KOLKOL-863127 format. One record per residue: residue in one letter; x, y negated, z of N, C-alpha, C in turn. Coordinates in steps of 0.2 Angstrom, whole numbers, plus 5000, padded with zeros to 4 digits. Each point is the difference from the previous one (the first is absolute). Example, Ala and Ser with C-alpha at 12.3 -4.5 7.8 and 13.67 -1.06 7.14 Angstrom:
// KOLKOL-863127
a506650285039499649945000500449945000 s499849954996500449945001499649955003 
***
This chain:
// KOLKOL-863127
r497049754990500249954996500750024997 s500249974994500650024997500549955001 s500750025001500549955001500049954994 i500050034994500049954994499549955000 f499450025002499449965000500149945005 d500250035006500249955006500549954998 a500550024996500549964998499849954995 k499650024995499749964995499649955003 a499550025005499649955003500349955004 g500650025004500449955004500349954995 i500350024995500349954995499549964997 a499450024998499549964997499749955005 l499950025006499849965005500549945002 n500650035000500649955001500049954994 e500050024994500049964994499449955000 n499450035002499549964999500049955006 
***
Protein backbone atom coordinates (compact mmCIF):
# COMPACT_ATOMS: atom_id res chain seq x y z
CA ARG A 1 0.00 0.00 0.00
CA SER A 2 1.15 3.57 -0.66
CA SER A 3 1.40 6.21 2.06
CA ILE A 4 -0.36 8.70 -0.21
CA PHE A 5 -3.25 6.32 -0.80
CA ASP A 6 -3.45 5.46 2.89
CA ALA A 7 -3.54 9.14 3.84
CA LYS A 8 -6.15 9.93 1.17
CA ALA A 9 -8.31 7.00 2.30
CA GLY A 10 -8.01 8.06 5.94
CA ILE A 11 -9.06 11.62 5.17
CA ALA A 12 -11.92 10.47 2.94
CA LEU A 13 -13.21 8.08 5.60
CA ASN A 14 -12.85 10.75 8.25
CA GLU A 15 -14.66 13.32 6.10
CA ASN A 16 -17.39 10.91 5.13
